[in-house]
DSSP file (Angstrom, degrees, kcal/mol; ACC not computed):
  #  RESIDUE AA STRUCTURE BP1 BP2  ACC     N-H-->O    O-->H-N    N-H-->O    O-->H-N    TCO  KAPPA ALPHA  PHI   PSI    X-CA   Y-CA   Z-CA
    1    1 A M              0   0    0      0, 0.0     2,-0.4     0, 0.0     0, 0.0   0.000 360.0 360.0 360.0 129.7   22.6  -17.5   -8.7
    2    2 A T        -     0   0    0      0, 0.0     2,-0.5     0, 0.0     0, 0.0  -0.738 360.0-154.8 -91.4 131.2   23.8  -14.1   -9.6
    3    3 A Q        -     0   0    0     -2,-0.4     3,-0.1     1,-0.0     0, 0.0  -0.881  21.6-117.2-109.2 140.4   25.0  -13.6  -13.2
    4    4 A A        -     0   0    0     -2,-0.5    17,-0.1     1,-0.1    -1,-0.0  -0.426  45.6 -86.5 -68.6 142.6   27.4  -10.9  -14.0
    5    5 A P        -     0   0    0      0, 0.0    16,-0.2     0, 0.0    -1,-0.1  -0.175  32.2-138.0 -54.5 147.7   26.1   -8.1  -16.5
    6    6 A R  S    S+     0   0    0     14,-0.1    15,-4.0    -3,-0.1     2,-0.5   0.820  83.9  58.3 -82.0 -28.2   26.6   -9.1  -20.1
    7    7 A F  B    S-A   20   0A   0     13,-0.3     2,-0.3    14,-0.1    -1,-0.1  -0.872  76.7-137.0-109.6 134.3   27.7   -5.7  -21.2
    8    8 A S        -     0   0    0     11,-2.3    11,-0.5    -2,-0.5     3,-0.3  -0.690   9.0-164.5 -82.8 134.6   30.6   -3.7  -19.8
    9    9 A K  S >  S+     0   0    0     -2,-0.3     3,-0.5     1,-0.2    -1,-0.1   0.593  78.6  60.1-103.0 -11.4   29.9    0.0  -19.3
   10   10 A D  T 3  S+     0   0    0      1,-0.2    -1,-0.2     3,-0.0    -2,-0.0   0.401  89.8  67.5 -99.3   8.7   33.6    1.3  -18.9
   11   11 A N  T 3  S+     0   0    0     -3,-0.3     2,-0.3     8,-0.1    -1,-0.2   0.247  94.9  50.9-113.4  20.3   35.0    0.3  -22.2
   12   12 A S    <   -     0   0    0     -3,-0.5     3,-0.1     1,-0.1     6,-0.1  -0.957  69.6-129.5-146.4 167.1   33.2    2.6  -24.6
   13   13 A K  S    S+     0   0    0     -2,-0.3     2,-0.3     1,-0.2    -1,-0.1   0.784  92.5  15.4 -88.3 -25.1   32.3    6.4  -25.0
   14   14 A D  S >  S-     0   0    0      1,-0.1     3,-1.9     0, 0.0     4,-0.3  -0.950  84.3-100.1-145.8 168.6   28.5    5.8  -25.5
   15   15 A N  G >  S+     0   0    0     -2,-0.3     3,-1.3     1,-0.3    -1,-0.1   0.807 115.9  60.8 -62.2 -32.7   25.9    3.1  -25.1
   16   16 A S  G 3  S+     0   0    0      1,-0.2    -1,-0.3    41,-0.0    41,-0.2   0.633 104.6  52.7 -73.0  -6.7   25.9    2.0  -28.9
   17   17 A E  G <  S+     0   0    0     -3,-1.9    -1,-0.2    39,-0.1    -2,-0.2   0.390  79.0 123.2-103.2   2.9   29.6    1.1  -28.5
   18   18 A E    <   -     0   0    0     -3,-1.3    -9,-0.1    -4,-0.3    38,-0.1  -0.335  46.3-155.6 -65.0 143.6   29.3   -1.2  -25.4
   19   19 A L        -     0   0    0    -11,-0.5   -11,-2.3    37,-0.0    -8,-0.1  -0.904  26.4 -96.2-119.6 152.5   30.7   -4.7  -25.9
   20   20 A P  B  >  -A    7   0A   0      0, 0.0     4,-1.7     0, 0.0   -13,-0.3  -0.349  32.8-121.2 -66.1 153.3   29.6   -7.8  -24.0
   21   21 A Q  H  > S+     0   0    0    -15,-4.0     4,-2.6     1,-0.2     5,-0.2   0.844 111.7  60.2 -65.5 -38.0   31.9   -8.6  -21.2
   22   22 A D  H  > S+     0   0    0    -16,-0.4     4,-2.1     1,-0.2    -1,-0.2   0.885 106.2  48.0 -59.4 -41.1   32.8  -12.0  -22.7
   23   23 A L  H  > S+     0   0    0     -3,-0.3     4,-2.3     2,-0.2    -1,-0.2   0.880 110.6  49.4 -74.2 -35.3   34.1  -10.3  -25.7
   24   24 A V  H  X S+     0   0    0     -4,-1.7     4,-1.6     2,-0.2    -2,-0.2   0.870 112.5  48.5 -64.3 -38.5   36.2   -7.8  -23.7
   25   25 A G  H  X S+     0   0    0     -4,-2.6     4,-2.1     2,-0.2    -2,-0.2   0.871 108.5  53.2 -70.4 -36.7   37.6  -10.7  -21.8
   26   26 A M  H  X S+     0   0    0     -4,-2.1     4,-2.9    -5,-0.2     5,-0.2   0.925 108.9  52.8 -60.3 -45.1   38.3  -12.6  -25.1
   27   27 A G  H  X S+     0   0    0     -4,-2.3     4,-2.0     1,-0.2    -1,-0.2   0.901 108.7  46.9 -62.1 -37.9   40.2   -9.5  -26.3
   28   28 A S  H  X S+     0   0    0     -4,-1.6     4,-0.8     2,-0.2    -1,-0.2   0.885 112.3  50.9 -75.9 -31.4   42.4   -9.3  -23.2
   29   29 A I  H  X S+     0   0    0     -4,-2.1     4,-0.6     1,-0.2     3,-0.4   0.887 110.5  48.7 -71.8 -36.2   43.2  -13.0  -23.4
   30   30 A I  H >< S+     0   0    0     -4,-2.9     3,-0.7     1,-0.2    -2,-0.2   0.865 107.6  56.3 -64.4 -32.5   44.2  -12.6  -27.1
   31   31 A G  H 3< S+     0   0    0     -4,-2.0    -1,-0.2    -5,-0.2    -2,-0.2   0.728 104.3  53.3 -70.4 -22.0   46.3   -9.7  -26.1
   32   32 A D  H 3< S+     0   0    0     -4,-0.8    -1,-0.2    -3,-0.4    -2,-0.2   0.586  90.4 101.4 -85.9 -13.9   48.2  -12.0  -23.6
   33   33 A L  S << S-     0   0    0     -3,-0.7     5,-0.0    -4,-0.6    -3,-0.0  -0.328  86.8 -89.0 -71.3 153.8   49.0  -14.6  -26.3
   34   34 A P    >>  -     0   0    0      0, 0.0     4,-2.6     0, 0.0     3,-0.9  -0.250  43.2-107.5 -59.5 156.6   52.3  -14.9  -28.0
   35   35 A E  H 3> S+     0   0    0      1,-0.2     4,-2.1     2,-0.2     5,-0.2   0.845 116.1  58.4 -60.2 -40.6   52.7  -12.7  -31.1
   36   36 A E  H 3> S+     0   0    0      1,-0.2     4,-0.6     2,-0.2    -1,-0.2   0.871 118.9  32.6 -60.0 -35.3   52.6  -15.7  -33.7
   37   37 A H  H <> S+     0   0    0     -3,-0.9     4,-1.7     2,-0.1     5,-0.2   0.815 114.4  60.5 -88.3 -32.2   49.1  -16.6  -32.3
   38   38 A R  H  X S+     0   0    0     -4,-2.6     4,-3.3     1,-0.2     5,-0.2   0.911  98.6  55.9 -57.2 -47.3   48.0  -13.1  -31.5
   39   39 A G  H  X S+     0   0    0     -4,-2.1     4,-1.2     1,-0.2    -1,-0.2   0.878 107.6  46.8 -66.2 -37.1   48.2  -11.8  -34.9
   40   40 A K  H  X S+     0   0    0     -4,-0.6     4,-1.0    -5,-0.2    -1,-0.2   0.877 118.8  40.9 -65.8 -37.3   45.8  -14.3  -36.5
   41   41 A L  H  X S+     0   0    0     -4,-1.7     4,-3.7     2,-0.2     5,-0.3   0.852 104.1  66.0 -76.8 -36.0   43.2  -14.0  -33.8
   42   42 A Q  H  X S+     0   0    0     -4,-3.3     4,-2.3    -5,-0.2    -1,-0.2   0.887 101.3  49.2 -59.4 -40.7   43.4  -10.3  -33.5
   43   43 A R  H  X S+     0   0    0     -4,-1.2     4,-1.9     2,-0.2    -1,-0.2   0.936 114.4  44.7 -65.2 -45.0   42.1   -9.8  -37.0
   44   44 A L  H  X S+     0   0    0     -4,-1.0     4,-2.0     1,-0.2     3,-0.3   0.963 113.7  51.1 -58.9 -50.9   39.1  -12.2  -36.4
   45   45 A Y  H  X S+     0   0    0     -4,-3.7     4,-2.4     1,-0.2    -1,-0.2   0.881 108.4  51.6 -61.5 -37.0   38.5  -10.6  -33.0
   46   46 A Q  H  X S+     0   0    0     -4,-2.3     4,-2.5    -5,-0.3    -1,-0.2   0.879 109.3  50.0 -64.6 -36.8   38.4   -7.1  -34.6
   47   47 A R  H  X S+     0   0    0     -4,-1.9     4,-2.4    -3,-0.3    -1,-0.2   0.867 110.1  50.2 -71.0 -33.7   35.9   -8.2  -37.1
   48   48 A V  H  X S+     0   0    0     -4,-2.0     4,-2.3     2,-0.2    -2,-0.2   0.916 111.4  49.4 -67.1 -36.7   33.7   -9.7  -34.4
   49   49 A V  H  X S+     0   0    0     -4,-2.4     4,-2.7    -5,-0.2     5,-0.2   0.957 111.2  48.7 -67.3 -45.7   33.9   -6.4  -32.4
   50   50 A E  H  X S+     0   0    0     -4,-2.5     4,-2.9     1,-0.2    -1,-0.2   0.918 113.2  47.2 -60.7 -41.3   33.0   -4.4  -35.5
   51   51 A N  H  X S+     0   0    0     -4,-2.4     4,-1.9     2,-0.2    -1,-0.2   0.869 111.4  52.3 -66.5 -35.1   30.0   -6.7  -36.3
   52   52 A T  H  X S+     0   0    0     -4,-2.3     4,-2.0     2,-0.2    -2,-0.2   0.935 112.6  43.2 -65.8 -52.1   28.9   -6.5  -32.6
   53   53 A R  H  X S+     0   0    0     -4,-2.7     4,-3.1     1,-0.2     5,-0.2   0.934 113.1  53.1 -58.3 -47.2   29.0   -2.6  -32.7
   54   54 A R  H  X S+     0   0    0     -4,-2.9     4,-2.4    -5,-0.2    -1,-0.2   0.913 110.8  46.6 -58.4 -40.9   27.3   -2.5  -36.1
   55   55 A R  H  X S+     0   0    0     -4,-1.9     4,-2.2     2,-0.2    -1,-0.2   0.840 111.4  51.0 -75.0 -31.2   24.5   -4.7  -34.8
   56   56 A R  H  X S+     0   0    0     -4,-2.0     4,-2.5     2,-0.2    -2,-0.2   0.957 111.4  49.0 -67.4 -50.1   24.1   -2.6  -31.6
   57   57 A R  H  X S+     0   0    0     -4,-3.1     4,-2.3   -41,-0.2    -2,-0.2   0.926 113.3  47.8 -57.5 -46.0   23.9    0.6  -33.8
   58   58 A I  H  X S+     0   0    0     -4,-2.4     4,-2.5     1,-0.2    -1,-0.2   0.911 110.3  50.1 -58.9 -45.6   21.3   -1.1  -35.9
   59   59 A L  H  X S+     0   0    0     -4,-2.2     4,-2.2     1,-0.2    -1,-0.2   0.890 111.7  50.5 -61.6 -41.3   19.3   -2.3  -32.8
   60   60 A N  H  X S+     0   0    0     -4,-2.5     4,-2.6     2,-0.2    -1,-0.2   0.906 109.5  48.8 -64.7 -41.5   19.4    1.3  -31.5
   61   61 A L  H  X S+     0   0    0     -4,-2.3     4,-2.3     1,-0.2    -2,-0.2   0.910 112.2  49.1 -69.4 -38.8   18.1    2.8  -34.8
   62   62 A V  H  X S+     0   0    0     -4,-2.5     4,-2.5     2,-0.2    -1,-0.2   0.919 112.4  48.5 -64.3 -41.6   15.3    0.2  -34.9
   63   63 A Q  H  X S+     0   0    0     -4,-2.2     4,-1.9     2,-0.2    -2,-0.2   0.872 111.3  48.4 -65.2 -38.7   14.4    1.0  -31.3
   64   64 A E  H  X S+     0   0    0     -4,-2.6     4,-2.2     2,-0.2    -1,-0.2   0.882 113.4  49.2 -70.1 -36.0   14.4    4.8  -31.9
   65   65 A A  H  X S+     0   0    0     -4,-2.3     4,-2.9     2,-0.2    -2,-0.2   0.908 111.6  48.1 -67.4 -42.5   12.2    4.2  -35.1
   66   66 A L  H  X S+     0   0    0     -4,-2.5     4,-2.6     2,-0.2     5,-0.2   0.902 110.5  51.4 -64.4 -39.2    9.8    2.0  -33.2
   67   67 A S  H  X S+     0   0    0     -4,-1.9     4,-2.5     2,-0.2    -2,-0.2   0.951 112.8  47.2 -65.7 -46.4    9.6    4.7  -30.4
   68   68 A Q  H  X S+     0   0    0     -4,-2.2     4,-3.0     1,-0.2    -2,-0.2   0.937 109.9  53.2 -55.0 -48.7    8.8    7.4  -33.1
   69   69 A L  H  X S+     0   0    0     -4,-2.9     4,-2.2     1,-0.2    -2,-0.2   0.900 107.7  49.0 -54.8 -44.7    6.3    5.2  -34.6
   70   70 A R  H  X S+     0   0    0     -4,-2.6     4,-2.2     2,-0.2    -1,-0.2   0.916 112.3  49.5 -60.9 -44.9    4.5    4.7  -31.3
   71   71 A L  H  X S+     0   0    0     -4,-2.5     4,-2.1     1,-0.2    -2,-0.2   0.956 111.3  48.8 -61.1 -45.9    4.5    8.5  -30.7
   72   72 A D  H  X S+     0   0    0     -4,-3.0     4,-2.6     1,-0.2    -1,-0.2   0.880 109.6  51.8 -60.5 -36.1    3.2    9.2  -34.2
   73   73 A M  H  X S+     0   0    0     -4,-2.2     4,-2.7     2,-0.2    -1,-0.2   0.886 107.4  52.9 -71.3 -33.6    0.4    6.6  -33.7
   74   74 A K  H  X S+     0   0    0     -4,-2.2     4,-2.2     2,-0.2    -1,-0.2   0.911 111.4  47.8 -62.3 -41.1   -0.6    8.3  -30.4
   75   75 A Y  H  X S+     0   0    0     -4,-2.1     4,-2.8     2,-0.2    -2,-0.2   0.896 110.7  50.4 -65.7 -41.6   -0.8   11.6  -32.4
   76   76 A L  H  X S+     0   0    0     -4,-2.6     4,-3.0     1,-0.2    -2,-0.2   0.902 112.2  46.7 -65.8 -41.9   -2.9   10.0  -35.2
   77   77 A V  H  X S+     0   0    0     -4,-2.7     4,-2.8     2,-0.2    -1,-0.2   0.927 112.1  50.9 -66.5 -37.7   -5.3    8.5  -32.7
   78   78 A F  H  X S+     0   0    0     -4,-2.2     4,-2.7    -5,-0.2     5,-0.2   0.954 114.3  46.4 -53.0 -54.2   -5.6   11.9  -30.8
   79   79 A D  H  X S+     0   0    0     -4,-2.8     4,-2.5     1,-0.2    -2,-0.2   0.930 111.6  49.0 -59.3 -48.3   -6.3   13.5  -34.2
   80   80 A L  H  X S+     0   0    0     -4,-3.0     4,-2.6     1,-0.2    -1,-0.2   0.909 112.3  48.0 -61.4 -41.6   -8.8   10.9  -35.3
   81   81 A E  H  X S+     0   0    0     -4,-2.8     4,-2.6     1,-0.2    -1,-0.2   0.925 112.1  49.5 -64.6 -40.1  -10.7   11.2  -32.0
   82   82 A A  H  X S+     0   0    0     -4,-2.7     4,-2.0     1,-0.2    -2,-0.2   0.894 111.5  50.3 -67.9 -36.7  -10.7   15.1  -32.2
   83   83 A T  H  X S+     0   0    0     -4,-2.5     4,-2.6    -5,-0.2    -1,-0.2   0.915 109.6  50.1 -65.3 -44.0  -12.0   14.8  -35.9
   84   84 A R  H  X S+     0   0    0     -4,-2.6     4,-2.9     2,-0.2     5,-0.2   0.927 110.2  50.9 -56.9 -42.7  -14.8   12.4  -34.8
   85   85 A R  H  X S+     0   0    0     -4,-2.6     4,-2.3     1,-0.2    -2,-0.2   0.896 111.7  45.8 -59.0 -39.7  -15.8   14.8  -32.1
   86   86 A E  H  X S+     0   0    0     -4,-2.0     4,-2.9     2,-0.2    -1,-0.2   0.935 113.0  52.4 -67.3 -47.2  -15.9   17.8  -34.5
   87   87 A R  H  X S+     0   0    0     -4,-2.6     4,-2.8     1,-0.2    -2,-0.2   0.909 111.3  45.1 -49.3 -51.8  -17.9   15.5  -36.9
   88   88 A D  H  X S+     0   0    0     -4,-2.9     4,-2.3     1,-0.2    -1,-0.2   0.842 112.9  51.6 -69.8 -33.8  -20.5   14.6  -34.2
   89   89 A D  H  X S+     0   0    0     -4,-2.3     4,-2.2    -5,-0.2    -1,-0.2   0.940 110.6  47.8 -68.4 -41.4  -20.7   18.2  -33.1
   90   90 A Y  H  X S+     0   0    0     -4,-2.9     4,-2.6     2,-0.2    -2,-0.2   0.912 111.9  50.1 -60.4 -42.0  -21.3   19.4  -36.7
   91   91 A R  H  X S+     0   0    0     -4,-2.8     4,-3.3     1,-0.2     5,-0.3   0.937 110.2  50.4 -59.1 -46.9  -23.9   16.7  -37.2
   92   92 A A  H  X S+     0   0    0     -4,-2.3     4,-2.1     1,-0.2    -1,-0.2   0.898 110.6  48.6 -57.0 -40.9  -25.7   17.7  -34.0
   93   93 A R  H  X S+     0   0    0     -4,-2.2     4,-2.7     2,-0.2     5,-0.3   0.913 113.2  48.7 -67.4 -43.0  -25.7   21.4  -35.1
   94   94 A V  H  X S+     0   0    0     -4,-2.6     4,-1.6     1,-0.2    -2,-0.2   0.943 112.4  46.6 -67.0 -43.5  -27.1   20.4  -38.6
   95   95 A E  H  X S+     0   0    0     -4,-3.3     4,-2.4     2,-0.2    -1,-0.2   0.910 113.1  50.1 -63.3 -39.6  -29.8   18.2  -37.2
   96   96 A E  H  X S+     0   0    0     -4,-2.1     4,-1.4    -5,-0.3    -2,-0.2   0.926 112.7  46.8 -65.3 -41.6  -30.8   20.9  -34.6
   97   97 A D  H  X S+     0   0    0     -4,-2.7     4,-1.0     1,-0.2    -1,-0.2   0.757 111.5  51.8 -77.4 -20.0  -30.9   23.5  -37.3
   98   98 A G  H  X S+     0   0    0     -4,-1.6     4,-0.9    -5,-0.3    -1,-0.2   0.848 108.5  51.4 -78.6 -35.2  -33.0   21.1  -39.5
   99   99 A N  H  < S+     0   0    0     -4,-2.4    -2,-0.2     1,-0.2    -1,-0.2   0.824 107.1  54.1 -75.1 -23.7  -35.5   20.5  -36.6
  100  100 A R  H  < S+     0   0    0     -4,-1.4    -1,-0.2     1,-0.2    -2,-0.2   0.836 103.2  55.3 -76.1 -27.9  -35.9   24.3  -36.2
  101  101 A E  H  <        0   0    0     -4,-1.0    -1,-0.2     1,-0.2    -2,-0.2   0.740 360.0 360.0 -73.9 -24.3  -36.8   24.9  -39.8
  102  102 A D     <        0   0    0     -4,-0.9    -1,-0.2    -3,-0.0    -2,-0.2   0.539 360.0 360.0 -75.8 360.0  -39.7   22.3  -39.6
């Protein structure tokens, strides 16, 4: 069974503003309601849309922060390995110089 994508790509200007298709569909249904019912639901719908967009922005920020953290960790591991190699080279030279003096 094929499921339709959950997020609509044509209703926003960037990925952080995408809304689930269910929510977009609900908005069009609310728009078709008579004015007396539409007014009540429109305010609630708008709050849900704002909360959805805010959550998506927060999720994007967290994902970007995690990506940056992963990159920083790779640099730190690289730096640690380079420092260890330099330490080992220095120790080898010191031991070699110590053996020559004996």
